[in-house]
KOLGU-4560 file (N, C-alpha, C; in nm, 3 decimals, padded with zeros to 5 digits):
<recs>
<n_xx: 00.118 n_yy: -00.164 n_zz: -00.005 ca_xx: -00.002 ca_yy: 00.004 ca_zz: -00.016 c_xx: 00.052 c_yy: 00.140 c_zz: -00.008 mol: A seq: 1 type: MET>
<n_xx: 00.057 n_yy: 00.206 n_zz: -00.050 ca_xx: 00.140 ca_yy: 00.312 ca_zz: -00.062 c_xx: 00.035 c_yy: 00.479 c_zz: 00.014 mol: A seq: 2 type: GLU>
<n_xx: 00.100 n_yy: 00.585 n_zz: 00.034 ca_xx: 00.038 ca_yy: 00.686 ca_zz: 00.062 c_xx: 00.076 c_yy: 00.807 c_zz: 00.050 mol: A seq: 3 type: ILE>
<n_xx: 00.013 n_yy: 00.901 n_zz: -00.009 ca_xx: 00.035 ca_yy: 01.039 ca_zz: -00.026 c_xx: -00.056 c_yy: 01.103 c_zz: 00.038 mol: A seq: 4 type: ALA>
<n_xx: -00.045 n_yy: 01.252 n_zz: 00.062 ca_xx: -00.080 ca_yy: 01.339 ca_zz: 00.167 c_xx: -00.145 c_yy: 01.451 c_zz: 00.053 mol: A seq: 5 type: HIS>
<n_xx: -00.263 n_yy: 01.489 n_zz: 00.087 ca_xx: -00.347 ca_yy: 01.558 ca_zz: -00.036 c_xx: -00.317 c_yy: 01.695 c_zz: 00.003 mol: A seq: 6 type: SER>
<n_xx: -00.372 n_yy: 01.819 n_zz: -00.082 ca_xx: -00.350 ca_yy: 01.888 ca_zz: -00.072 c_xx: -00.405 c_yy: 01.992 c_zz: 00.147 mol: A seq: 7 type: VAL>
<n_xx: -00.493 n_yy: 01.881 n_zz: 00.134 ca_xx: -00.563 ca_yy: 01.928 ca_zz: 00.252 c_xx: -00.423 c_yy: 01.857 c_zz: 00.427 mol: A seq: 8 type: ASN>
<n_xx: -00.384 n_yy: 01.815 n_zz: 00.372 ca_xx: -00.290 ca_yy: 01.701 ca_zz: 00.437 c_xx: -00.349 c_yy: 01.583 c_zz: 00.486 mol: A seq: 9 type: GLY>
<n_xx: -00.437 n_yy: 01.565 n_zz: 00.419 ca_xx: -00.509 ca_yy: 01.399 ca_zz: 00.451 c_xx: -00.441 c_yy: 01.306 c_zz: 00.368 mol: A seq: 10 type: VAL>
<n_xx: -00.406 n_yy: 01.163 n_zz: 00.452 ca_xx: -00.325 ca_yy: 01.077 ca_zz: 00.404 c_xx: -00.416 c_yy: 00.997 c_zz: 00.297 mol: A seq: 11 type: PRO>
<n_xx: -00.385 n_yy: 00.980 n_zz: 00.164 ca_xx: -00.441 ca_yy: 00.921 ca_zz: 00.077 c_xx: -00.431 c_yy: 00.789 c_zz: 00.077 mol: A seq: 12 type: ILE>
<n_xx: -00.477 n_yy: 00.659 n_zz: 00.100 ca_xx: -00.442 ca_yy: 00.567 ca_zz: 00.010 c_xx: -00.426 c_yy: 00.493 c_zz: -00.086 mol: A seq: 13 type: ARG>
<n_xx: -00.325 n_yy: 00.401 n_zz: -00.138 ca_xx: -00.324 ca_yy: 00.372 ca_zz: -00.284 c_xx: -00.369 c_yy: 00.207 c_zz: -00.271 mol: A seq: 14 type: LEU>
<n_xx: -00.440 n_yy: 00.120 n_zz: -00.245 ca_xx: -00.439 ca_yy: -00.032 ca_zz: -00.196 c_xx: -00.392 c_yy: -00.071 c_zz: -00.301 mol: A seq: 15 type: THR>
<n_xx: -00.370 n_yy: -00.204 n_zz: -00.282 ca_xx: -00.316 ca_yy: -00.301 ca_zz: -00.404 c_xx: -00.447 c_yy: -00.356 c_zz: -00.453 mol: A seq: 16 type: GLU>
<n_xx: -00.529 n_yy: -00.347 n_zz: -00.372 ca_xx: -00.652 ca_yy: -00.420 ca_zz: -00.452 c_xx: -00.762 c_yy: -00.287 c_zz: -00.573 mol: A seq: 17 type: GLU>
<n_xx: -00.696 n_yy: -00.140 n_zz: -00.513 ca_xx: -00.760 ca_yy: -00.083 ca_zz: -00.655 c_xx: -00.634 c_yy: -00.054 c_zz: -00.720 mol: A seq: 18 type: ARG>
<n_xx: -00.503 n_yy: -00.057 n_zz: -00.696 ca_xx: -00.413 ca_yy: -00.053 ca_zz: -00.822 c_xx: -00.462 c_yy: -00.162 c_zz: -00.863 mol: A seq: 19 type: TRP>
<n_xx: -00.478 n_yy: -00.295 n_zz: -00.868 ca_xx: -00.519 ca_yy: -00.407 ca_zz: -00.925 c_xx: -00.617 c_yy: -00.386 c_zz: -01.043 mol: A seq: 20 type: ALA>
<n_xx: -00.727 n_yy: -00.308 n_zz: -00.960 ca_xx: -00.811 ca_yy: -00.277 ca_zz: -01.060 c_xx: -00.808 c_yy: -00.169 c_zz: -01.148 mol: A seq: 21 type: HIS>
<n_xx: -00.728 n_yy: -00.031 n_zz: -01.143 ca_xx: -00.667 ca_yy: 00.027 ca_zz: -01.258 c_xx: -00.641 c_yy: -00.054 c_zz: -01.319 mol: A seq: 22 type: ILE>
<n_xx: -00.551 n_yy: -00.117 n_zz: -01.330 ca_xx: -00.442 ca_yy: -00.158 ca_zz: -01.417 c_xx: -00.513 c_yy: -00.271 c_zz: -01.493 mol: A seq: 23 type: ILE>
<n_xx: -00.600 n_yy: -00.313 n_zz: -01.440 ca_xx: -00.647 ca_yy: -00.408 ca_zz: -01.489 c_xx: -00.771 c_yy: -00.379 c_zz: -01.644 mol: A seq: 24 type: GLU>
<n_xx: -00.835 n_yy: -00.272 n_zz: -01.577 ca_xx: -00.896 ca_yy: -00.198 ca_zz: -01.670 c_xx: -00.881 c_yy: -00.100 c_zz: -01.785 mol: A seq: 25 type: ASN>
<n_xx: -00.727 n_yy: -00.039 n_zz: -01.779 ca_xx: -00.619 ca_yy: 00.048 ca_zz: -01.850 c_xx: -00.482 c_yy: -00.011 c_zz: -01.777 mol: A seq: 26 type: LYS>
<n_xx: -00.446 n_yy: -00.103 n_zz: -01.872 ca_xx: -00.304 ca_yy: -00.139 ca_zz: -01.846 c_xx: -00.187 c_yy: -00.004 c_zz: -01.874 mol: A seq: 27 type: PRO>
<n_xx: -00.230 n_yy: 00.086 n_zz: -01.916 ca_xx: -00.120 ca_yy: 00.158 ca_zz: -01.968 c_xx: -00.057 c_yy: 00.255 c_zz: -01.867 mol: A seq: 28 type: TYR>
<n_xx: -00.186 n_yy: 00.242 n_zz: -01.750 ca_xx: -00.163 ca_yy: 00.294 ca_zz: -01.624 c_xx: -00.069 c_yy: 00.267 c_zz: -01.524 mol: A seq: 29 type: MET>
<n_xx: 00.014 n_yy: 00.126 n_zz: -01.566 ca_xx: 00.148 ca_yy: 00.084 ca_zz: -01.512 c_xx: 00.269 c_yy: 00.147 c_zz: -01.476 mol: A seq: 30 type: ARG>
<n_xx: 00.312 n_yy: 00.288 n_zz: -01.578 ca_xx: 00.367 ca_yy: 00.343 ca_zz: -01.618 c_xx: 00.333 c_yy: 00.471 c_zz: -01.492 mol: A seq: 31 type: ALA>
<n_xx: 00.229 n_yy: 00.461 n_zz: -01.489 ca_xx: 00.184 ca_yy: 00.608 ca_zz: -01.389 c_xx: 00.200 c_yy: 00.621 c_zz: -01.235 mol: A seq: 32 type: TYR>
<n_xx: 00.264 n_yy: 00.511 n_zz: -01.184 ca_xx: 00.222 ca_yy: 00.445 ca_zz: -01.029 c_xx: 00.232 c_yy: 00.563 c_zz: -00.982 mol: A seq: 33 type: CYS>
<n_xx: 00.364 n_yy: 00.647 n_zz: -00.992 ca_xx: 00.476 ca_yy: 00.726 ca_zz: -00.901 c_xx: 00.393 c_yy: 00.868 c_zz: -00.914 mol: A seq: 34 type: GLU>
<n_xx: 00.363 n_yy: 00.886 n_zz: -01.076 ca_xx: 00.294 ca_yy: 00.982 ca_zz: -01.052 c_xx: 00.156 c_yy: 00.990 c_zz: -01.051 mol: A seq: 35 type: LYS>
<n_xx: 00.099 n_yy: 00.896 n_zz: -01.041 ca_xx: -00.034 ca_yy: 00.916 ca_zz: -00.946 c_xx: -00.005 c_yy: 00.956 c_zz: -00.792 mol: A seq: 36 type: MET>
<n_xx: 00.069 n_yy: 00.956 n_zz: -00.706 ca_xx: 00.093 ca_yy: 00.993 ca_zz: -00.609 c_xx: 00.133 c_yy: 01.122 c_zz: -00.600 mol: A seq: 37 type: LEU>
<n_xx: 00.227 n_yy: 01.147 n_zz: -00.694 ca_xx: 00.299 ca_yy: 01.298 ca_zz: -00.714 c_xx: 00.177 c_yy: 01.387 c_zz: -00.742 mol: A seq: 38 type: ALA>
<n_xx: 00.051 n_yy: 01.370 n_zz: -00.771 ca_xx: -00.044 ca_yy: 01.437 ca_zz: -00.805 c_xx: -00.174 c_yy: 01.443 c_zz: -00.702 mol: A seq: 39 type: ALA>
<n_xx: -00.130 n_yy: 01.357 n_zz: -00.631 ca_xx: -00.231 ca_yy: 01.333 ca_zz: -00.517 c_xx: -00.144 c_yy: 01.486 c_zz: -00.435 mol: A seq: 40 type: VAL>
<n_xx: 00.002 n_yy: 01.461 n_zz: -00.391 ca_xx: 00.114 ca_yy: 01.545 ca_zz: -00.363 c_xx: 00.059 c_yy: 01.688 c_zz: -00.422 mol: A seq: 41 type: GLU>
<n_xx: 00.112 n_yy: 01.740 n_zz: -00.516 ca_xx: 00.161 ca_yy: 01.836 ca_zz: -00.593 c_xx: 00.099 c_yy: 01.830 c_zz: -00.749 mol: A seq: 42 type: ASN>
<n_xx: -00.125 n_yy: 01.858 n_zz: -00.697 ca_xx: -00.182 ca_yy: 01.854 ca_zz: -00.807 c_xx: -00.187 c_yy: 02.000 c_zz: -00.895 mol: A seq: 43 type: PRO>
<n_xx: -00.156 n_yy: 01.956 n_zz: -01.027 ca_xx: -00.199 ca_yy: 02.108 ca_zz: -01.115 c_xx: -00.326 c_yy: 02.200 c_zz: -01.087 mol: A seq: 44 type: THR>
<n_xx: -00.438 n_yy: 02.072 n_zz: -01.056 ca_xx: -00.597 ca_yy: 02.113 ca_zz: -01.038 c_xx: -00.654 c_yy: 02.039 c_zz: -00.936 mol: A seq: 45 type: TRP>
<n_xx: -00.714 n_yy: 02.094 n_zz: -00.828 ca_xx: -00.804 ca_yy: 01.985 ca_zz: -00.819 c_xx: -00.920 c_yy: 02.037 c_zz: -00.819 mol: A seq: 46 type: VAL>
<n_xx: -01.034 n_yy: 01.908 n_zz: -00.864 ca_xx: -01.177 ca_yy: 01.976 ca_zz: -00.928 c_xx: -01.302 c_yy: 01.833 c_zz: -00.843 mol: A seq: 47 type: LEU>
<n_xx: -01.370 n_yy: 01.937 n_zz: -00.840 ca_xx: -01.513 ca_yy: 01.871 ca_zz: -00.751 c_xx: -01.508 c_yy: 01.728 c_zz: -00.840 mol: A seq: 48 type: ARG>
<n_xx: -01.542 n_yy: 01.634 n_zz: -00.813 ca_xx: -01.556 ca_yy: 01.507 ca_zz: -00.851 c_xx: -01.723 c_yy: 01.483 c_zz: -00.796 mol: A seq: 49 type: GLY>
<n_xx: -01.781 n_yy: 01.354 n_zz: -00.832 ca_xx: -01.946 ca_yy: 01.336 ca_zz: -00.815 c_xx: -01.952 c_yy: 01.270 c_zz: -00.695 mol: A seq: 50 type: HIS>
<n_xx: -02.039 n_yy: 01.318 n_zz: -00.639 ca_xx: -02.030 ca_yy: 01.250 ca_zz: -00.472 c_xx: -01.959 c_yy: 01.243 c_zz: -00.366 mol: A seq: 51 type: THR>
<n_xx: -01.893 n_yy: 01.348 n_zz: -00.333 ca_xx: -01.777 ca_yy: 01.398 ca_zz: -00.218 c_xx: -01.642 c_yy: 01.358 c_zz: -00.313 mol: A seq: 52 type: GLY>
<n_xx: -01.674 n_yy: 01.323 n_zz: -00.420 ca_xx: -01.506 ca_yy: 01.274 ca_zz: -00.473 c_xx: -01.421 c_yy: 01.363 c_zz: -00.501 mol: A seq: 53 type: ALA>
<n_xx: -01.318 n_yy: 01.336 n_zz: -00.510 ca_xx: -01.224 ca_yy: 01.514 ca_zz: -00.554 c_xx: -01.141 c_yy: 01.403 c_zz: -00.690 mol: A seq: 54 type: MET>
<n_xx: -01.103 n_yy: 01.532 n_zz: -00.762 ca_xx: -01.029 ca_yy: 01.474 ca_zz: -00.879 c_xx: -00.868 c_yy: 01.570 c_zz: -00.920 mol: A seq: 55 type: ILE>
<n_xx: -00.770 n_yy: 01.516 n_zz: -00.880 ca_xx: -00.627 ca_yy: 01.568 ca_zz: -00.882 c_xx: -00.646 c_yy: 01.552 c_zz: -01.017 mol: A seq: 56 type: VAL>
<n_xx: -00.560 n_yy: 01.688 n_zz: -01.090 ca_xx: -00.557 ca_yy: 01.656 ca_zz: -01.180 c_xx: -00.362 c_yy: 01.695 c_zz: -01.224 mol: A seq: 57 type: VAL>
<n_xx: -00.293 n_yy: 01.668 n_zz: -01.316 ca_xx: -00.145 ca_yy: 01.667 ca_zz: -01.321 c_xx: -00.117 c_yy: 01.661 c_zz: -01.467 mol: A seq: 58 type: LEU>
<n_xx: -00.073 n_yy: 01.750 n_zz: -01.502 ca_xx: -00.052 ca_yy: 01.813 ca_zz: -01.637 c_xx: 00.101 c_yy: 01.737 c_zz: -01.729 mol: A seq: 59 type: SER>
<n_xx: 00.038 n_yy: 01.640 n_zz: -01.805 ca_xx: 00.170 ca_yy: 01.593 ca_zz: -01.870 c_xx: 00.233 c_yy: 01.665 c_zz: -01.969 mol: A seq: 60 type: LEU>
<n_xx: 00.272 n_yy: 01.592 n_zz: -02.062 ca_xx: 00.364 ca_yy: 01.671 ca_zz: -02.195 c_xx: 00.223 c_yy: 01.579 c_zz: -02.288 mol: A seq: 61 type: PRO>
<n_xx: 00.257 n_yy: 01.658 n_zz: -02.448 ca_xx: 00.172 ca_yy: 01.649 ca_zz: -02.503 c_xx: 00.015 c_yy: 01.685 c_zz: -02.471 mol: A seq: 62 type: LYS>
<n_xx: -00.015 n_yy: 01.776 n_zz: -02.391 ca_xx: -00.144 ca_yy: 01.843 ca_zz: -02.375 c_xx: -00.236 c_yy: 01.693 c_zz: -02.318 mol: A seq: 63 type: ARG>
<n_xx: -00.196 n_yy: 01.639 n_zz: -02.274 ca_xx: -00.264 ca_yy: 01.522 ca_zz: -02.142 c_xx: -00.228 c_yy: 01.559 c_zz: -02.007 mol: A seq: 64 type: GLN>
<n_xx: -00.340 n_yy: 01.496 n_zz: -01.977 ca_xx: -00.360 ca_yy: 01.499 ca_zz: -01.784 c_xx: -00.390 c_yy: 01.359 c_zz: -01.754 mol: A seq: 65 type: TYR>
<n_xx: -00.312 n_yy: 01.414 n_zz: -01.664 ca_xx: -00.314 ca_yy: 01.263 ca_zz: -01.601 c_xx: -00.456 c_yy: 01.278 c_zz: -01.439 mol: A seq: 66 type: LEU>
<n_xx: -00.555 n_yy: 01.189 n_zz: -01.433 ca_xx: -00.644 ca_yy: 01.199 ca_zz: -01.332 c_xx: -00.642 c_yy: 01.142 c_zz: -01.259 mol: A seq: 67 type: ASN>
<n_xx: -00.662 n_yy: 01.165 n_zz: -01.116 ca_xx: -00.642 ca_yy: 01.066 ca_zz: -01.001 c_xx: -00.768 c_yy: 01.084 c_zz: -00.910 mol: A seq: 68 type: VAL>
<n_xx: -00.866 n_yy: 01.031 n_zz: -00.886 ca_xx: -01.008 ca_yy: 01.035 ca_zz: -00.845 c_xx: -00.998 c_yy: 00.983 c_zz: -00.668 mol: A seq: 69 type: VAL>
<n_xx: -01.033 n_yy: 01.017 n_zz: -00.567 ca_xx: -01.009 ca_yy: 00.990 ca_zz: -00.419 c_xx: -01.106 c_yy: 01.087 c_zz: -00.387 mol: A seq: 70 type: TYR>
<n_xx: -01.137 n_yy: 00.989 n_zz: -00.229 ca_xx: -01.256 ca_yy: 01.032 ca_zz: -00.116 c_xx: -01.132 c_yy: 01.082 c_zz: -00.030 mol: A seq: 71 type: ARG>
<n_xx: -01.161 n_yy: 01.178 n_zz: 00.059 ca_xx: -01.099 ca_yy: 01.189 ca_zz: 00.177 c_xx: -01.257 c_yy: 01.148 c_zz: 00.277 mol: A seq: 72 type: GLU>
<n_xx: -01.233 n_yy: 01.038 n_zz: 00.334 ca_xx: -01.326 ca_yy: 01.008 ca_zz: 00.436 c_xx: -01.308 c_yy: 01.130 c_zz: 00.579 mol: A seq: 73 type: VAL>
<n_xx: -01.198 n_yy: 01.106 n_zz: 00.593 ca_xx: -01.187 ca_yy: 01.200 ca_zz: 00.702 c_xx: -01.040 c_yy: 01.278 c_zz: 00.714 mol: A seq: 74 type: SER>
<n_xx: -01.076 n_yy: 01.359 n_zz: 00.818 ca_xx: -00.905 ca_yy: 01.492 ca_zz: 00.824 c_xx: -00.822 c_yy: 01.359 c_zz: 00.829 mol: A seq: 75 type: ARG>
<n_xx: -00.805 n_yy: 01.189 n_zz: 00.886 ca_xx: -00.685 ca_yy: 01.117 ca_zz: 00.875 c_xx: -00.650 c_yy: 01.016 c_zz: 00.813 mol: A seq: 76 type: HIS>
<n_xx: -00.788 n_yy: 01.029 n_zz: 00.684 ca_xx: -00.810 ca_yy: 00.892 ca_zz: 00.628 c_xx: -00.905 c_yy: 00.941 c_zz: 00.479 mol: A seq: 77 type: ASP>
<n_xx: -00.804 n_yy: 00.858 n_zz: 00.316 ca_xx: -00.906 ca_yy: 00.873 ca_zz: 00.237 c_xx: -00.777 c_yy: 00.752 c_zz: 00.139 mol: A seq: 78 type: GLY>
<n_xx: -00.884 n_yy: 00.737 n_zz: 00.029 ca_xx: -00.803 ca_yy: 00.691 ca_zz: -00.101 c_xx: -00.817 c_yy: 00.666 c_zz: -00.246 mol: A seq: 79 type: PHE>
<n_xx: -00.755 n_yy: 00.630 n_zz: -00.306 ca_xx: -00.764 ca_yy: 00.655 ca_zz: -00.424 c_xx: -00.898 c_yy: 00.573 c_zz: -00.446 mol: A seq: 80 type: ILE>
<n_xx: -00.962 n_yy: 00.589 n_zz: -00.583 ca_xx: -01.089 ca_yy: 00.510 ca_zz: -00.610 c_xx: -01.030 c_yy: 00.461 c_zz: -00.749 mol: A seq: 81 type: ILE>
<n_xx: -00.969 n_yy: 00.602 n_zz: -00.844 ca_xx: -00.938 ca_yy: 00.494 ca_zz: -01.002 c_xx: -00.853 c_yy: 00.614 c_zz: -01.054 mol: A seq: 82 type: THR>
<n_xx: -00.781 n_yy: 00.588 n_zz: -01.172 ca_xx: -00.700 ca_yy: 00.699 ca_zz: -01.158 c_xx: -00.679 c_yy: 00.668 c_zz: -01.343 mol: A seq: 83 type: SER>
<n_xx: -00.631 n_yy: 00.808 n_zz: -01.445 ca_xx: -00.657 ca_yy: 00.799 ca_zz: -01.619 c_xx: -00.623 c_yy: 00.864 c_zz: -01.637 mol: A seq: 84 type: PHE>
<n_xx: -00.571 n_yy: 00.872 n_zz: -01.795 ca_xx: -00.498 ca_yy: 01.000 ca_zz: -01.867 c_xx: -00.602 c_yy: 01.001 c_zz: -01.942 mol: A seq: 85 type: VAL>
<n_xx: -00.631 n_yy: 01.174 n_zz: -01.973 ca_xx: -00.755 ca_yy: 01.230 ca_zz: -02.048 c_xx: -00.711 c_yy: 01.347 c_zz: -02.156 mol: A seq: 86 type: SER>
<n_xx: -00.725 n_yy: 01.372 n_zz: -02.282 ca_xx: -00.682 ca_yy: 01.479 ca_zz: -02.308 c_xx: -00.760 c_yy: 01.612 c_zz: -02.285 mol: A seq: 87 type: ARG>
<n_xx: -00.878 n_yy: 01.629 n_zz: -02.243 ca_xx: -00.920 ca_yy: 01.727 ca_zz: -02.145 c_xx: -01.011 c_yy: 01.756 c_zz: -02.077 mol: A seq: 88 type: THR>
<n_xx: -01.005 n_yy: 01.846 n_zz: -01.962 ca_xx: -01.044 ca_yy: 01.837 ca_zz: -01.854 c_xx: -01.165 c_yy: 01.892 c_zz: -01.810 mol: A seq: 89 type: ILE>
<n_xx: -01.261 n_yy: 01.938 n_zz: -01.735 ca_xx: -01.354 ca_yy: 02.027 ca_zz: -01.716 c_xx: -01.307 c_yy: 02.120 c_zz: -01.593 mol: A seq: 90 type: ASN>
<n_xx: -01.238 n_yy: 02.227 n_zz: -01.628 ca_xx: -01.172 ca_yy: 02.356 ca_zz: -01.506 c_xx: -01.300 c_yy: 02.399 c_zz: -01.445 mol: A seq: 91 type: ARG>
<n_xx: -01.421 n_yy: 02.450 n_zz: -01.493 ca_xx: -01.534 ca_yy: 02.484 ca_zz: -01.423 c_xx: -01.581 c_yy: 02.403 c_zz: -01.278 mol: A seq: 92 type: SER>
<n_xx: -01.503 n_yy: 02.304 n_zz: -01.278 ca_xx: -01.535 ca_yy: 02.198 ca_zz: -01.131 c_xx: -01.385 c_yy: 02.257 c_zz: -01.064 mol: A seq: 93 type: ASN>
<n_xx: -01.325 n_yy: 02.321 n_zz: -01.092 ca_xx: -01.208 ca_yy: 02.350 ca_zz: -00.992 c_xx: -01.207 c_yy: 02.428 c_zz: -00.878 mol: A seq: 94 type: THR>
<n_xx: -01.172 n_yy: 02.324 n_zz: -00.766 ca_xx: -01.184 ca_yy: 02.370 ca_zz: -00.631 c_xx: -01.055 c_yy: 02.435 c_zz: -00.596 mol: A seq: 95 type: ILE>
<n_xx: -00.920 n_yy: 02.401 n_zz: -00.628 ca_xx: -00.803 ca_yy: 02.399 ca_zz: -00.588 c_xx: -00.729 c_yy: 02.445 c_zz: -00.693 mol: A seq: 96 type: TRP>
<n_xx: -00.702 n_yy: 02.596 n_zz: -00.748 ca_xx: -00.574 ca_yy: 02.602 ca_zz: -00.790 c_xx: -00.440 c_yy: 02.584 c_zz: -00.738 mol: A seq: 97 type: PRO>
<n_xx: -00.381 n_yy: 02.564 n_zz: -00.871 ca_xx: -00.215 ca_yy: 02.534 ca_zz: -00.809 c_xx: -00.157 c_yy: 02.682 c_zz: -00.786 mol: A seq: 98 type: LYS>
<n_xx: -00.083 n_yy: 02.724 n_zz: -00.645 ca_xx: -00.031 ca_yy: 02.879 ca_zz: -00.671 c_xx: 00.090 c_yy: 02.850 c_zz: -00.791 mol: A seq: 99 type: GLU>
<n_xx: 00.087 n_yy: 03.009 n_zz: -00.892 ca_xx: 00.134 ca_yy: 03.017 ca_zz: -00.931 c_xx: 00.269 c_yy: 03.058 c_zz: -00.878 mol: A seq: 100 type: ARG>
<n_xx: 00.405 n_yy: 03.041 n_zz: -00.947 ca_xx: 00.528 ca_yy: 03.106 ca_zz: -00.875 c_xx: 00.572 c_yy: 03.169 c_zz: -00.950 mol: A seq: 101 type: ARG>
</recs>
């Protein structure tokens, strides 16, 4: 099990079961495990997901975006639901912009 901390400081778990589910349905995601955890800790954007979930987005080369869907269950626990790469994102659902430096 891997753990990364969200922008809210909540530990977000990537369990073996969820990882197996992700790569079974999206084999290309095998190359993105470390980037998924990095996205949780240092996203480009955080978007509002469905039914209380959050989606962290990390910009990738070639105008692609790594999306990691997770839920914060409490201030001390959360878990990754799924992850995928997309060509577009709905920035109207942005709830946390990355600080511009």
